[in-house]
N, C-alpha and C positions, 0 to 999 in steps of 0.2 A: 385572749392570748390565741385560739386558734387563728383570727385572723391577722394577729403578729407573727406568728410562723409561716402561712400563707404567704404571705407580704416578703417575709427575707428569703423566705425560698426562691419567691418569681425571681428579686432582685438580684438575685445569688445567681441563675438561671442568665438572665439577662445581659448580668458582668459579663459572665465569661465569652457571652456568643458576641457580647460588643468588642472582649479582647481579641479575641478569635478574629473578627472581623481585622481586626486593625493591626492584626499578624500577615492579614492574606492580605492585605493595601499596598501592601511595600513589593507585593508581585505585580500587580495591577498598573501599578506608575513605574514598573521597571524600560530602560528602553534598550531591546534586548541586542542590540548592535553596541552597547557598553559590556554585553559577556564575552567574557575571553573563552574559546574554546578549547576545551580541554582533548589531548587525541591521545587516548589508549592507546597501546603498543597490539593489543590483543582484543576482540568482543567475540560475542559468540551471541547468537540470535537465532531463535525455532520460529521455521518459515512455514507454513500451510497453506496451500492453494488448491481448495475444493474447484470446480465446475460439473456444470449440466448442461443439457444441450434438451430442448423443449419445443412442442407448437407454443405458436406466441397465440394463437388463440384457445384450442381445447387444451382440456388439464391433464396432458400430454406428457413425463417425462422419458425422453425416447434412452438417454446416457447419463450417468454421474460416474466423476473418477474423482480422485484426491493424490496428491502429492506434498510428501514432507520429506524434509530435510533441514540440517543444520548448515547456516553460513556462517563460518570465521570472516571475518575483518582486522585488516592489519592496517594501522596506521591511516587511520579513513581514507584507504587507497587503493587496497584489494580485496574482492570479495573470495573464498575455495569456498568450493559445496561440499559436505560431507553426510554421511548416511542419508542419502536418496533415496527414497522409497514409497511403491504407489498400491494401491488399491482401487479397485471398481466400488461406486457406491451405489446408493437406490435413489439418494438424492440429495441435494445440497445440506440438510441440515444431520445427516445421517455419519457417526463416526465408526471406522471400518473396525472389526476384529481383528485381522489380519494385515499386512502388510507385504506385499515382494519388494528384496533390495532390488532397485539397479546400478549396482556398485560401480556397470562402466560410465556413472556422471562423478561419482566420487572424485576429489582431486581436481576438476576443472575450476579455474580460476580468470578472471580478468580484470581490468583495471576500471575499478569507480571514475566515470568518468569519459571513455573510450568508446560515444556512440557510433563515432564515425566507423570503430573495426566490430562490435558487435551485433552490427545492421548487415554485416557481408554474412554470404552464405560459407565462405571455407572457414569462419570460430565455429561453425556446429559438425566440421568434419570430423567422421569419428565416429560418428553416434548414429547409433542405427535409426532408420528411418522411420519407426513406429515412435519413436521417442525425442525424435529432433524437435517437434509441436512445446513440448513440456517445455525443453532448455529452452528453444524463445522465449517461453510461456516466463519461465525466471528470469533469465537474464535482461526483460524488457522491466519488469519491475525492478532493479536493483536500484537505477537512477531516481526513484522516491527520494536514497539515502542523501543522493548530491544535491535535489532540489527542496531537502525540507532544511540542508544546513543556509545554502544561501537566501531561501527565501523568508530565514526568521528577521535579519535583520530589516526588514521592510514592514513587518507589522506591528501595528500598533491596536488595541486590548479592543475588544468590539467594534475593530475599523476594519470592513472589505477594504480587499485588496487582489488586485487584479495584476499576475507577472505579464510585464508586456510582451516578454520573448514565447508567452502561450497565445497570444493573439492571433488568430489562424494560421498557426504553424503548420508546415505540413511534413513528413517525416517518410521514412519508409525501409520497410528488411526487405535487399538484394533481392528483387525477382520474386517475391512472395507478399508483400504486403506495401502497399498506402495508405499512412493516414493522415484526418485534416482535420487536424484541431480549431474549432472557434473559439474559445475561451478559458480559464480556468480559476474561481474566484474562490480564494481560503480567507479563513478570518480567525482571530485568533480569540476564543467563543470562551475558554473558560481553563482551569486550571486541574490537574489532578494531581493524586500520590502514587508512583509505580517505581517498582523496585527502591523504594526509600528512597524517592528523588522526588521535588517537585517538581511538576513538566507543566508547558504550554500545552492546552490543549486548541492541534490547530485542525478546525474544521474544511476541507476542500471537497470542490464537486466542477466536473463539467458535462452538461446534459446535453450537448449537442454537437457531436462530430461525426465525422465519416470515416466510412475503411472500406477499403477494399482489399479479395485476395486474388490471385492467381496462381493459374495452373499450367505449365508449358504456354504463358507467354500469353493465355488467354483468361478473361474474370470467370472466377470460381464462384464468388460470392462478394458482395457489398448491399453494403446499411448504413446503419445509425447507431453510434456507439457512444455511452454512455459510463460517466462512474464517479465513485463518492467515496468519501470516508475523514479519516481521522490520524493523524502523526500527532505522538506523545514526544514531545523534545523538552528533556532536562534543562532549567532553567538556572543550575549548575555548572552544568558542561557541556551544555548545549550537543547534545549527542540525543542519536535517534533512540529511545526506548521503546516505543510500540507504534504501528503501524497496523492500520485495519483498511479493507476497500472493497467497497462492491461494483463490479463491473457487469453493465448488460448490453448485446448485442444485441438487435434483429434487421436480420436481412432477409437477401433472397439468394437461393443459391442456383447457379445456372447449370444448362439450358432452359431447363424447364419454368424457371419462376418459381417453385419453391419458397414458401416463408419455413424459418425456422429460427430458434431465437439461442442466445446462450448466456448463459449465467455463471458470473465465477466468483469467488469469497480469496480475497490471501490476508492474513493477517503473517505480522513479521514481531513477536516479540523477545526483546532481548533477553539471555537470559545472566542472575546477575551470580 
């Protein structure tokens, strides 16, 4: 009798697992380009950026900071910053007990996809000098939305994809930075449930890039930049539900060619 009961329980559990797998298969067989994108009038995202500067050889963190913000997205067309706040942290794993309001950044907005504008210095006019670097950082993270939307249609489950637009691409922020991207690899690696949405988990990485920073027309630092992370994209609405990224830059500061490393994490989470 015991064997019969155990066998029944095993059969019941196996049947549930198989049934669940069958439900998941319909997502893996999707042609993502056939999903119609739904564009909400307004979406809210919680944004957290952490940064730490350290020595690439010695176990020493020189400086750590965190910036938090709310981004309001309108019609997949524009972003407005709100509730911007900042704090020092001891390292990239720490959460601050208190933050300082950076209200002068609240209300700033820009059009998604307007790279020709956000990479010009006059876009940052009116921002205090000590906060411009953070404003550039936030602005440069917004294109992940646009990239996630257009790249999704080219993905097939568990097949690597290298967007041709990102092969040996060069771009710059006027008079401040130049970036040379070698490649970007993407793969639809799995699915997850987030905000009650079944989402494609898209992993990305670019591990060999160059970056140069200028100060008053001269090279201030240069080195190797890499980044990797995940995009979670709703398989119902094709909207970005979650973004995480890790960035690492190792380079030299001129004129003394001193080594340093900058590590940064980005988390963008849609609020339901």
